[in-house]
C-alpha positions in Angstrom: 7.8 -101.3 7.2 5.1 -102.0 9.3 7.2 -103.1 12.4 7.3 -101.1 15.4 10.5 -100.5 17.4 9.9 -99.6 20.9 6.5 -98.9 20.1 7.2 -96.0 17.7 6.9 -96.1 13.9 9.9 -96.7 12.0 10.6 -93.8 9.5 11.0 -94.9 6.0 14.6 -95.5 4.7 16.1 -93.5 1.9 15.0 -96.2 -0.6 11.7 -96.2 0.8 11.2 -92.7 0.5 12.3 -93.0 -3.1 9.6 -95.3 -3.8 6.9 -92.5 -2.5 4.7 -91.2 -5.2 6.0 -88.0 -6.8 2.8 -86.4 -5.9 3.2 -86.7 -2.3 6.6 -85.0 -2.4 5.1 -82.3 -4.4 2.5 -81.7 -2.0 5.2 -81.7 0.8 7.1 -79.2 -1.0 3.9 -77.0 -1.7 3.1 -77.1 2.1 6.7 -75.7 2.8 6.7 -73.2 0.0 3.1 -72.0 1.5 4.5 -71.5 5.0 4.2 -67.7 6.3 7.4 -66.0 5.8 8.6 -63.4 8.5 8.8 -59.7 7.3 11.1 -57.4 9.2 10.2 -53.8 9.3 13.2 -51.2 10.1 11.6 -48.5 11.9 13.2 -44.9 11.4 15.3 -43.7 14.1 14.9 -40.7 16.1 17.9 -39.0 14.3 16.5 -39.6 10.8 13.0 -38.3 11.9 14.3 -35.2 13.1 16.6 -34.6 10.0 13.6 -35.0 7.9 11.5 -32.6 10.1 14.4 -30.0 10.1 14.4 -30.1 6.2 10.7 -30.0 5.9 10.9 -26.8 8.2 13.6 -25.0 6.7 11.8 -25.7 3.2 8.6 -24.1 4.4 10.6 -21.2 6.2 12.6 -20.3 2.9 9.0 -20.4 0.8 7.5 -18.2 3.3 10.6 -15.7 3.3 10.6 -15.7 -0.4 6.7 -14.9 -0.6 7.3 -12.1 1.9 9.8 -10.5 0.0 8.0 -10.7 -3.1 5.0 -8.9 -1.6 7.5 -6.4 -0.3 8.8 -5.5 -3.7 5.4 -5.5 -5.0 3.9 -3.1 -2.3 7.0 -0.9 -2.6 6.6 -0.7 -6.5 2.8 0.1 -6.0 3.8 3.0 -3.3 6.4 4.4 -5.8 4.0 4.2 -8.8 1.3 5.9 -6.6 3.6 8.6 -5.5 4.9 9.5 -8.9 1.2 9.6 -10.3 0.3 12.1 -7.4 3.3 14.2 -7.9 2.5 14.1 -11.7 -1.2 15.3 -10.8 0.0 18.1 -8.5 2.7 19.3 -10.9 0.0 19.5 -13.7 -2.2 21.6 -11.3 1.0 23.8 -10.7 1.5 24.6 -14.3 -2.2 25.7 -14.5 -1.7 27.8 -11.4 1.4 29.7 -13.0 -0.4 30.2 -16.6 -1.2 33.5 -17.6 -4.9 33.2 -17.6 -4.9 31.7 -14.0 -2.6 34.4 -13.0 -5.0 37.3 -14.2 -7.6 35.2 -12.1 -5.5 35.5 -9.1 -4.9 39.3 -9.4 -8.6 39.7 -9.6 -9.2 37.6 -6.7 -6.6 39.5 -4.7 -8.1 42.9 -5.5 -11.4 41.7 -4.4 -10.1 40.6 -1.1 -8.3 44.0 -0.5 -11.3 46.3 -1.6 -14.2 44.1 -0.3 -16.2 45.7 -3.0 -19.6 43.4 -3.1 -20.4 44.9 -6.5 -17.1 43.6 -8.3 -18.8 40.6 -9.8 -15.6 40.0 -11.8 -13.4 40.0 -8.4 -16.1 37.6 -6.9 -16.0 35.3 -9.8 -12.1 35.2 -9.8 -12.1 34.3 -6.1 -14.6 31.4 -6.8 -12.1 30.2 -9.4 -9.0 30.4 -6.9 -11.1 28.8 -4.1 -12.3 25.8 -6.6 -8.8 25.3 -7.6 -7.9 24.8 -3.9 -10.8 22.5 -3.6 -9.5 20.3 -6.2 -6.3 20.0 -4.4 -8.4 19.0 -1.4 -9.9 16.5 -3.4 -6.5 15.0 -4.1 -5.7 15.1 -0.5 -8.9 13.4 0.8 -8.7 10.6 -1.7 -5.0 9.8 -1.2 -4.1 10.8 -4.6 -1.3 12.8 -3.0 -0.1 13.4 0.6 -0.1 16.6 2.4 3.6 17.0 2.2 3.7 17.2 -1.4 0.6 19.7 -1.5 2.4 21.8 1.2 5.5 21.8 -0.7 3.9 23.1 -3.9 0.9 25.3 -2.8 1.2 25.9 1.0 2.4 29.4 0.3 -1.1 30.2 -1.3 -3.4 28.0 0.4 -3.0 29.3 3.8 -3.2 33.0 3.2 -6.0 32.8 0.6 -8.0 30.7 2.9 -7.6 33.1 5.8 -8.1 36.0 3.7 -11.4 34.6 2.1 -12.6 32.8 5.3 -15.8 35.2 5.6 -16.7 34.7 2.0 -16.0 30.7 2.7 -18.2 30.5 5.6 -21.0 32.8 4.1 -21.0 29.9 1.0 -21.0 27.1 3.6 -24.1 28.4 5.4 -26.0 28.2 2.2 -24.4 24.6 1.4 -22.3 22.9 4.0 -20.8 20.7 1.2 -19.1 23.7 -0.5 -15.3 23.9 0.2 -15.4 20.9 2.5 -12.2 19.4 1.0 -10.5 22.8 1.1 -11.1 23.0 4.9 -9.5 19.7 5.5 -6.6 20.5 3.3 -6.1 23.9 5.0 -6.0 22.0 8.6 -3.6 19.4 7.0 -1.2 22.2 5.8 -1.4 24.4 8.6 -0.3 21.4 10.9 2.6 21.1 8.6 3.7 24.6 8.6 3.6 24.8 12.4 6.0 21.6 12.7 8.5 23.0 10.1 8.5 26.8 10.9 10.7 27.9 13.8 7.9 30.0 15.3 5.6 26.9 15.6 2.8 28.9 14.1 1.3 30.1 10.9 1.4 33.9 11.8 4.3 34.6 9.4 1.9 33.9 6.7 -1.7 34.5 8.3 -1.3 37.5 10.5 -3.2 40.8 9.3 -0.1 42.4 8.2 1.4 39.5 6.3 -1.9 38.8 4.7 -2.1 42.2 3.4 1.3 42.1 1.9 0.7 39.0 0.3 -2.5 40.0 -1.4 -0.8 43.0 -2.7 1.9 40.8 -4.3 -0.8 38.7 -5.8 -2.4 42.0 -7.1 0.6 42.8 -9.0 1.5 39.8 -10.7 2.7 39.7 -14.2 0.6 37.7 -16.8 3.9 35.9 -18.0 3.4 32.3 -17.4 5.9 30.3 -15.4 6.3 26.9 -15.9 6.5 25.6 -12.5 6.4 27.8 -9.2 8.1 25.0 -6.9 10.0 22.7 -9.1 11.2 19.3 -7.7 
């Protein structure tokens, strides 16, 4: 075994290897088992990456659209509820306006504006009541409880001529306190704008001219006291 052939060491024969200690063979197997193994990594292709990105994009887009639709329905429902509540508030005011008690107040206020009798305390008080009623409507408008179109539909026929007929009285009150009837002034301007847009004449003269105003006040002066459920029902 120790002889050399051509200067090279001779490998052990099969029999010689069989005589090797089992420990040496075990060590050799261990060395083989512990040799590093090559791990193959599969890189994703461009097509698979594109498909994955496209799926994620569509998922995000669908989620965004669903959110927008949900918000849209919520806003629409809120607007319908708000409009409905505003109309209900205005209709309750309309019922009060046509009540027997308030029709009597309107008669006295119209008489006061026609006669201009400063000694008529009941007439002045009645006019205060009518203007305060309109001031409440102006509050509804300024706080966006209801819109100007709804108020014009229900009360434009009365707000415009009453305001013009009582303008001297209103200005006198506002000189003492600028906050008096401030909401009514804004409402009057808004309803005048709507009336000009809707009427063929593009003005408010058919309601606020001197002759039309006098005719209106005489009609109010002659009101019956029979209450009406609604002046302009929807």
